[in-house]
N, C-alpha and C positions, 0 to 999 in steps of 0.2 A: 683478225684481233686475237689478242689471247684469251682462252676464258679466266674469266672472275669470280676470286670465290666469293662467295658470303662471309658476311663474320661469321655464322648461325654453324654454318658449315663445319667451318675454322674450330668451331669452337667443340664440337660434334667428332669430332673427328680421334677421339683418345677412348679408351678402352670400355666395356660395358659396365665393368664395375665403378666406375668411376662415375659416368652416368648415372647409374644406380643409386649410388654412395650422395651427391648433389643434390636426384631426387629425394633421399631420404630426408638430408637434410633440411630440404627446403620444406617437408609438408613440415618436419617433427618444429620448424619454426613457428610454422603455420598455427598448428594445435597447439604450442607455448599461445602462443598470443591469441589465441579465442580462449583460453586454458583461462587465460589473463584477464580479459575483459568478460568472461564469464562470472570471473569471482566477483571482479567491482560491477558488474549487474546486482551478485547476486548480495553483497557488503550492499545496495544503496535500497535494494530493498528489505535487507532486514531495520536496516536503522528507520525505514517509511514505517514500519510496522511498528517498532520500538515508539518509534514516535503517536501512531495512531491510538498505542494502544495507552501510553500514556496518558492524553488528552482520554482516551474514550471514559479511564480509570478518573482522572478530575473533573469527567461534567459526572460521573457517577456518586464524586463524595458532595459536588455541587447540590444537584437531584434533590440529593439524603438532607441535606443542611434545608434547603428553602420545603418539602415535605418539615419535615420538622415544625420549621417556622411555620407551617401552615397550617401543623395540626397543637401546638400553642395558641395561635390565635383563634384558631375553632375552640378549642377547651374555653379561651377565655370571655368569646362570643356563646357561649352557650350558657355561661353562669352569667354572665352580666346583661345579657339580651337574648332570650331563648324564642320567644314568635322570631324575630327578626331572623334568626338564625335558623328559624324551619321556614322563612319564608321564602329566603333565601336556596338553602335546599331544593324547595322543591322548585323555586325556578330553572334553577339548574340541571334539574332532573331533564324538565322539560323540554326543552333549549338541546339539553342530551338526547330525549326521543328524536327531536324531532329532526335533528341530525343523521341518527340512525337510520331514521326511515327515510332518506333520500338517498 
């Protein structure tokens, strides 16, 4: 029976320089693909961070609006019903104190 040559052996019979160039090209190709993937992931992370920051700014703006509305309501309540406002503040203080103790 004649000896069979494998396709792998037939391909590796070239010069060592050819093999080195193929390995280098393969490595560079893999490195380029990895760098592209890394850039893609970094871009996605940046987009997510931008969305989160925007949502944080919007939440902060809404909190300021609510605080302004609350301040106006408290001022009006103090002017119109000072004793009821005082009672409400005392009740709120009691509840917060009870929660703080836990």
